[in-house]
N, CA and C atoms as a LAMMPS dump frame, in Angstrom:
ITEM: TIMESTEP
0
ITEM: NUMBER OF ATOMS
327
ITEM: BOX BOUNDS ff ff ff
-5.0000000000000000e+02 5.0000000000000000e+02
-5.0000000000000000e+02 5.0000000000000000e+02
-5.0000000000000000e+02 5.0000000000000000e+02
ITEM: ATOMS id mol type element x y z
1 1 1 N 0.772 -1.282 0.302
2 1 2 C -0.087 -0.013 -0.03
3 1 3 C 1.014 1.143 -0.332
4 2 1 N 0.987 2.177 -0.784
5 2 2 C 1.59 3.383 -0.969
6 2 3 C 0.521 4.866 0.282
7 3 1 N 1.976 5.479 0.321
8 3 2 C 1.076 6.591 1.274
9 3 3 C 0.538 7.846 0.014
10 4 1 N -0.786 8.123 0.879
11 4 2 C -1.006 9.217 -0.22
12 4 3 C -0.23 10.554 -0.094
13 5 1 N -0.033 10.751 -1.588
14 5 2 C 1.092 11.583 -1.66
15 5 3 C 0.594 12.863 -0.429
16 6 1 N 0.07 13.263 -0.83
17 6 2 C -1.31 14.604 0.092
18 6 3 C -0.457 14.595 1.222
19 7 1 N -0.534 13.382 2.221
20 7 2 C -0.095 13.339 3.326
21 7 3 C 1.652 13.145 3.673
22 8 1 N 2.165 12.409 2.05
23 8 2 C 3.562 12.873 2.506
24 8 3 C 4.047 14.617 2.45
25 9 1 N 3.238 15.258 1.417
26 9 2 C 3.496 16.73 1.104
27 9 3 C 3.306 17.5 2.662
28 10 1 N 1.998 17.207 3.276
29 10 2 C 2.129 17.749 4.348
30 10 3 C 2.898 17.478 5.394
31 11 1 N 3.7 16.087 5.556
32 11 2 C 4.805 15.367 6.522
33 11 3 C 5.949 16.346 6.128
34 12 1 N 6.446 16.337 5.127
35 12 2 C 7.992 17.143 4.313
36 12 3 C 7.374 19.474 5.129
37 13 1 N 5.908 19.116 4.242
38 13 2 C 5.808 20.493 4.723
39 13 3 C 5.779 20.817 6.938
40 14 1 N 5.541 20.305 7.679
41 14 2 C 5.558 20.17 9.022
42 14 3 C 6.555 20.052 9.553
43 15 1 N 7.484 18.955 8.677
44 15 2 C 8.907 18.802 8.9
45 15 3 C 9.757 20.385 8.762
46 16 1 N 9.336 21.2 7.701
47 16 2 C 10.132 22.352 7.612
48 16 3 C 9.886 23.457 8.19
49 17 1 N 8.394 23.389 8.935
50 17 2 C 8.076 24.265 9.872
51 17 3 C 8.315 24.208 11.199
52 18 1 N 8.625 22.779 11.545
53 18 2 C 9.575 22.4 12.771
54 18 3 C 10.358 23.353 12.824
55 19 1 N 11.712 22.756 11.458
56 19 2 C 13.096 23.474 11.612
57 19 3 C 13.102 24.993 11.685
58 20 1 N 12.054 25.311 11.012
59 20 2 C 11.764 27.042 11.061
60 20 3 C 11.418 27.733 12.496
61 21 1 N 10.973 27.285 13.457
62 21 2 C 10.31 27.339 14.551
63 21 3 C 11.448 27.659 15.394
64 22 1 N 11.349 29.108 16.329
65 22 2 C 12.445 29.825 16.949
66 22 3 C 11.573 30.393 17.826
67 23 1 N 12.148 30.858 19.31
68 23 2 C 11.878 31.69 20.47
69 23 3 C 12.563 33.1 20.023
70 24 1 N 11.236 33.665 19.998
71 24 2 C 11.872 35.026 19.86
72 24 3 C 11.252 36.091 21.113
73 25 1 N 11.773 36.828 21.65
74 25 2 C 11.151 37.808 22.46
75 25 3 C 9.874 38.731 21.701
76 26 1 N 9.32 39.505 23.162
77 26 2 C 8.315 40.73 22.484
78 26 3 C 8.794 41.381 21.651
79 27 1 N 9.65 42.133 22.141
80 27 2 C 10.542 43.054 21.232
81 27 3 C 10.731 42.782 20.062
82 28 1 N 11.212 41.91 19.477
83 28 2 C 10.824 41.337 18.239
84 28 3 C 9.646 40.943 17.489
85 29 1 N 9.003 41.069 18.28
86 29 2 C 8.082 40.552 17.264
87 29 3 C 6.513 42.459 17.428
88 30 1 N 7.166 42.844 18.244
89 30 2 C 6.022 44.094 18.26
90 30 3 C 6.09 44.586 16.74
91 31 1 N 6.727 45.043 15.379
92 31 2 C 6.645 45.497 14.504
93 31 3 C 5.248 44.511 13.699
94 32 1 N 6.037 43.038 13.738
95 32 2 C 4.822 42.122 12.978
96 32 3 C 3.652 42.661 14.032
97 33 1 N 3.31 42.615 15.085
98 33 2 C 2.159 42.997 16.039
99 33 3 C 1.467 44.122 14.912
100 34 1 N 2.313 45.123 14.818
101 34 2 C 2.178 46.69 14.229
102 34 3 C 1.096 46.442 13.733
103 35 1 N 1.736 45.29 11.956
104 35 2 C 1.217 45.412 10.908
105 35 3 C -0.054 44.664 11.162
106 36 1 N -0.262 43.934 12.327
107 36 2 C -1.292 42.793 12.292
108 36 3 C -1.171 41.705 11.819
109 37 1 N 0.038 41.162 11.824
110 37 2 C 0.523 39.948 11.396
111 37 3 C 0.564 38.838 12.433
112 38 1 N 0.454 39.205 13.323
113 38 2 C 0.568 38.035 14.603
114 38 3 C -0.574 37.436 15.041
115 39 1 N -0.316 35.672 14.888
116 39 2 C -1.832 35.2 15.504
117 39 3 C -1.298 34.511 16.605
118 40 1 N -2.021 34.15 17.322
119 40 2 C -1.595 33.678 19.272
120 40 3 C -2.22 32.53 18.811
121 41 1 N -1.913 31.219 19.3
122 41 2 C -2.019 30.529 19.424
123 41 3 C -1.799 30.224 20.524
124 42 1 N -3.149 29.323 21.21
125 42 2 C -3.233 29.089 22.452
126 42 3 C -2.707 27.895 23.077
127 43 1 N -2.255 27.991 24.245
128 43 2 C -1.347 27.091 25.168
129 43 3 C -2.059 25.591 25.38
130 44 1 N -1.501 24.998 24.834
131 44 2 C -1.564 23.368 24.854
132 44 3 C -2.312 23.05 23.65
133 45 1 N -1.928 23.852 22.603
134 45 2 C -2.725 23.333 21.446
135 45 3 C -0.859 23.775 20.626
136 46 1 N -0.882 22.603 19.333
137 46 2 C 0.833 22.517 18.672
138 46 3 C 0.84 23.499 17.735
139 47 1 N 1.723 24.145 18.002
140 47 2 C 2.239 25.609 17.056
141 47 3 C 1.97 24.932 15.326
142 48 1 N 2.8 24.14 15.773
143 48 2 C 3.072 23.068 14.161
144 48 3 C 1.63 22.674 13.58
145 49 1 N 1.103 21.854 14.213
146 49 2 C -0.63 21.901 13.928
147 49 3 C -1.22 22.942 13.385
148 50 1 N -1.301 24.119 14.076
149 50 2 C -1.621 25.326 13.703
150 50 3 C -1.091 26.095 12.581
151 51 1 N 0.2 25.969 12.502
152 51 2 C 0.848 26.686 11.391
153 51 3 C 0.903 26.053 10.306
154 52 1 N -0.082 24.436 10.167
155 52 2 C 0.366 23.599 9.102
156 52 3 C -1.264 23.911 8.349
157 53 1 N -2.092 24.014 9.211
158 53 2 C -3.663 24.659 9.084
159 53 3 C -3.67 25.492 8.185
160 54 1 N -3.052 26.615 8.498
161 54 2 C -2.679 28.055 7.569
162 54 3 C -1.861 27.572 6.442
163 55 1 N -0.903 27.032 6.775
164 55 2 C 0.034 27.19 5.393
165 55 3 C -0.689 25.787 4.426
166 56 1 N -1.48 25.278 4.948
167 56 2 C -2.012 24.437 3.799
168 56 3 C -3.813 25.294 3.428
169 57 1 N -3.483 25.814 3.937
170 57 2 C -5.191 26.974 3.752
171 57 3 C -6.093 26.079 4.111
172 58 1 N -6.553 25.35 5.32
173 58 2 C -7.584 24.655 5.419
174 58 3 C -8.136 25.589 6.136
175 59 1 N -8.424 26.31 5.445
176 59 2 C -10.136 27.91 5.668
177 59 3 C -11.123 26.963 6.279
178 60 1 N -11.612 25.967 6.193
179 60 2 C -12.804 25.65 6.9
180 60 3 C -12.425 25.259 8.592
181 61 1 N -10.962 24.79 8.883
182 61 2 C -10.997 24.098 10.006
183 61 3 C -10.607 25.672 10.323
184 62 1 N -9.402 26.084 9.952
185 62 2 C -9.189 27.335 10.511
186 62 3 C -10.297 28.05 11.141
187 63 1 N -11.272 28.221 10.779
188 63 2 C -12.634 29.11 11.259
189 63 3 C -13.313 28.186 12.16
190 64 1 N -13.232 27.17 12.409
191 64 2 C -13.485 26.345 13.624
192 64 3 C -12.51 26.551 14.705
193 65 1 N -11.027 26.496 14.609
194 65 2 C -10.791 27.403 15.439
195 65 3 C -10.276 28.69 16.145
196 66 1 N -10.307 29.533 15.084
197 66 2 C -10.813 30.898 15.951
198 66 3 C -12.254 30.822 16.423
199 67 1 N -13.048 30.4 15.898
200 67 2 C -14.103 30.227 16.956
201 67 3 C -13.984 29.59 18.279
202 68 1 N -13.271 28.572 18.394
203 68 2 C -13.272 27.87 19.773
204 68 3 C -12.112 28.432 20.172
205 69 1 N -11.139 29.676 19.704
206 69 2 C -10.406 30.021 20.813
207 69 3 C -8.984 29.305 20.033
208 70 1 N -8.28 28.23 19.816
209 70 2 C -7.224 27.498 19.736
210 70 3 C -5.902 29.111 18.878
211 71 1 N -6.856 29.37 17.768
212 71 2 C -6.598 30.627 16.95
213 71 3 C -6.739 31.923 17.351
214 72 1 N -6.405 32.942 17.475
215 72 2 C -6.384 34.09 17.586
216 72 3 C -5.706 35.755 17.07
217 73 1 N -5.676 36.335 15.889
218 73 2 C -5.137 37.405 15.859
219 73 3 C -5.046 38.208 17.217
220 74 1 N -4.073 38.342 17.416
221 74 2 C -3.355 39.212 18.649
222 74 3 C -3.817 40.762 18.653
223 75 1 N -4.626 40.831 19.805
224 75 2 C -5.466 42.317 19.519
225 75 3 C -4.438 43.276 20.632
226 76 1 N -4.81 44.521 20.784
227 76 2 C -3.999 45.505 21.813
228 76 3 C -3.691 45.086 23.272
229 77 1 N -4.85 43.989 23.793
230 77 2 C -4.766 43.657 24.772
231 77 3 C -3.299 42.743 24.962
232 78 1 N -3.293 41.776 24.166
233 78 2 C -2.14 41.202 24.136
234 78 3 C -1.058 41.676 23.984
235 79 1 N -1.029 42.734 23.053
236 79 2 C 0.073 43.583 23.08
237 79 3 C 0.737 44.068 24.372
238 80 1 N -0.369 44.715 25.042
239 80 2 C -0.084 45.774 26.289
240 80 3 C 0.061 44.524 27.23
241 81 1 N -0.232 43.627 27.748
242 81 2 C -0.101 42.295 28.436
243 81 3 C 1.666 42.335 27.934
244 82 1 N 2.014 41.692 27.054
245 82 2 C 3.477 41.395 26.538
246 82 3 C 4.496 42.38 26.947
247 83 1 N 3.707 43.534 26.216
248 83 2 C 4.914 44.349 26.295
249 83 3 C 5.174 44.832 27.972
250 84 1 N 4.052 44.46 28.835
251 84 2 C 4.147 44.514 30.66
252 84 3 C 4.83 43.857 31.145
253 85 1 N 4.731 42.379 30.639
254 85 2 C 5.608 41.031 31.082
255 85 3 C 6.951 40.85 30.285
256 86 1 N 6.995 41.393 28.533
257 86 2 C 8.095 40.478 28.087
258 86 3 C 8.362 39.564 27.954
259 87 1 N 7.606 38.563 27.701
260 87 2 C 7.527 36.62 27.937
261 87 3 C 8.365 36.261 26.286
262 88 1 N 8.732 35.136 26.615
263 88 2 C 9.623 34.172 25.307
264 88 3 C 8.011 34.09 24.544
265 89 1 N 8.586 34.136 23.146
266 89 2 C 7.765 32.847 22.552
267 89 3 C 8.088 32.189 21.546
268 90 1 N 7.156 30.92 21.099
269 90 2 C 8.016 29.878 20.018
270 90 3 C 7.155 30.665 18.94
271 91 1 N 7.794 31.004 18.018
272 91 2 C 7.368 31.676 16.658
273 91 3 C 7.495 30.689 15.152
274 92 1 N 6.641 30.85 14.731
275 92 2 C 7.1 30.438 12.742
276 92 3 C 6.129 31.038 12.164
277 93 1 N 6.876 31.579 11.142
278 93 2 C 6.294 32.392 9.739
279 93 3 C 5.612 30.802 8.941
280 94 1 N 4.439 32.056 9.082
281 94 2 C 3.494 31.036 7.644
282 94 3 C 3.144 32.675 6.455
283 95 1 N 3.693 33.037 5.65
284 95 2 C 3.83 34.157 5.397
285 95 3 C 2.137 34.273 5.091
286 96 1 N 1.394 35.835 5.621
287 96 2 C 1.932 36.625 6.043
288 96 3 C 1.915 36.731 7.977
289 97 1 N 1.672 35.883 7.835
290 97 2 C 1.21 35.819 9.564
291 97 3 C 2.422 34.878 9.956
292 98 1 N 2.486 35.235 11.936
293 98 2 C 3.503 35.249 12.657
294 98 3 C 2.816 34.177 13.551
295 99 1 N 2.998 32.886 14.011
296 99 2 C 2.159 32.262 14.754
297 99 3 C 3.328 32.255 15.94
298 100 1 N 2.16 32.881 16.748
299 100 2 C 3.424 32.284 18.237
300 100 3 C 2.358 31.751 19.347
301 101 1 N 3.145 31.309 20.23
302 101 2 C 3.05 30.68 21.517
303 101 3 C 3.847 31.008 22.469
304 102 1 N 3.093 31.499 23.694
305 102 2 C 4.086 31.906 24.492
306 102 3 C 4.966 30.661 25.554
307 103 1 N 5.837 30.997 25.568
308 103 2 C 6.784 30.133 26.501
309 103 3 C 6.626 29.896 27.699
310 104 1 N 6.027 28.976 28.172
311 104 2 C 5.143 28.982 29.826
312 104 3 C 6.547 28.684 30.776
313 105 1 N 6.632 29.402 32.013
314 105 2 C 7.891 29.134 32.602
315 105 3 C 7.389 28.345 33.705
316 106 1 N 8.544 27.272 33.692
317 106 2 C 8.323 25.665 34.192
318 106 3 C 8.066 26.073 35.939
319 107 1 N 6.705 25.589 36.529
320 107 2 C 7.169 25.808 37.823
321 107 3 C 8.093 25.284 38.996
322 108 1 N 8.825 26.117 39.916
323 108 2 C 9.455 25.537 40.553
324 108 3 C 8.929 24.058 41.985
325 109 1 N 9.303 22.847 41.335
326 109 2 C 8.799 22.102 42.018
327 109 3 C 9.314 21.827 43.726
């Protein structure tokens, strides 16, 4: 049985997006926010899954994710909080969007 070419392409794209993911500080994301290009990915949602969804132009599924809060366009409230706290983010670009997920600090045990 041969693999579906679409599945193979998705896996190749997933690997590419994973390699292009990096940690960035808020200061590095501010200009993207100012252009309206920052999409926040909820805690607990796989950043690469979200990036793949957008990269593959899966509009119907993206609408579902938007509706249930798994992804959202960053707003001024987000920016103000990020500016005050200066967190680090995992980020990946799926032009024109920059998908970000705040890096959570581990609690001391």
